[in-house]
N, C-alpha and C positions, 0 to 999 in steps of 0.2 A: 528084371521085375519092374523097374521104373519105366522101361520102354513099353511094357505091356500095359501098365496103368495109364500112361500118356496116350497110347493108342486107343484104349477104351474110352478115355475122356474125349478125345477128338471125335471118335465115332458117335458118342452120345450127343455131342454138340451138333454134328452134321445131321443126325436124326431129328433133333429138336428144330433146327433151322429149316429142314425140308418140310417138317410138319406145319410150321407156321406159314411157309410159302404156299403150301397146298391149301391151308385154311383160307388164306387171303384170295387165292384163285377161285375157290369154290363159291365164294360170296358173289351174288349177282351184281354186275356192274351197272351203274346208272348211265344213261346217255351223257355225253360230254357237256351238253348245254345245261343239264340239271346239276352237274358237279360244280360248275363255276358260279351258280346262283348263290345268293346270300342265304344263310340259315334262317329258318322261320323264327320270328321274334317271340321271345318268351314274355308272357304278360306280367310276370312278377319282376322283370328287370327293366331298368330305364335305358335311355339311349346309350349311355356310357357303359352299360353292362353291370352297373351296380344295382343293388336291391332297391325297389321303389319304397320310399319311406311313407308309412301310414301315420297320420296325425294321431295324437293322444293328448290326454289332459296335461296341461302345463306347457305345451308347445306354443310358440308365438309365431304368427304369420304377419307379413307386411302386405297390406292391401292397397292397391292403387287403382283409381278409376280415372281414365284419361279424360281430361277437360273438366273434371269435377274435384277441385282441391279440397272441398269440404268433406268429401267422402274418403279421402286418403288417410291412412294411419295404420297402426298395428293393433292386433287383437290377440288375446290369449285364449286358448281352448280351456274352457272351465271344467270343473270336476265331473259334470254330466256329459262332457264330450261335445259341447256346442260352442259356437262363436255367437255370444249374445250381446256384445258391446259394439255392434256395427251401427253407425249413424243412420237414422231415419228408418230402420228396420225394426218392426215390432216382434216378428217371429225369429227366433234364433236359427242359425244355420248349423246343421249337424256336420261335425268334422271328425269325430272319433272313428278310427279305422278307415279313413278315406284319404285319398291322395290330394295334393294341392290342386290338381287339375279338376277333380270332382267338386271340390269346394268352390273353385273359381266359377264353374258352370252354375252352381246354385246361387252364388252371390250375383252373378250376371242376370239370372232369371228374376231374382228378387228386386234388383235395381231397375229392371226393365219395366216394372210397374210404375216407377217414378220418373225415369228419364228414357229418352228414345235411343235405342241401340247402344247400351253402355259397353265400353271396352274395359274389362276388368283384368287385372294382373294380381296373382296371389303367389307369394314366395315365402318359404319357411325361413324365418330369421333366427329362431332358437329352437333347438331340439332338446326338450327337457323331459319328455314322457318316458324315455327308456334310460334307466341308470346304466352307466358303464360297468362292465364286468372287470374284476381285478384278478389277474393271473399271478399266482405266487406258488411257492413250494419248490419243487425240484426243477427250476427253470433258471436260465442265466440271469434274467433281470425281471423283477416284478413289474408288471405293466397294466395300465388301464386300457381297456378296449371298448370302443363304442359298439353296441350290439345293433 
């Protein structure tokens, strides 16, 4: 009886394995040059493969303008989602739901009206707009996770 069950189990395994091999062979193969190419970049991921962080109210950014120490500093995204405390700029820069690169471009355009070809760097120094989630209950250890 055990031998018969073992034989049926082996036979089932062989059938499943053969089916998976046939399914792989039936899929069209891409030319070798296309298989080795890098995957298409996902616009919602950054270079390291992490999610791109979108700014929100409460986040703090560090702004540097090369050769202009009076324009360097930090700014906090206000409750309306703008950077309104930038030196010499009357119009606030919209930051809510935008990446640091998008904000950098807008600041560069705004300062281009005051100085010739400004080189602007924007870096997120504090991420305060998204509160961490707390995982508790039937888990090994209660943990706070940045979302």
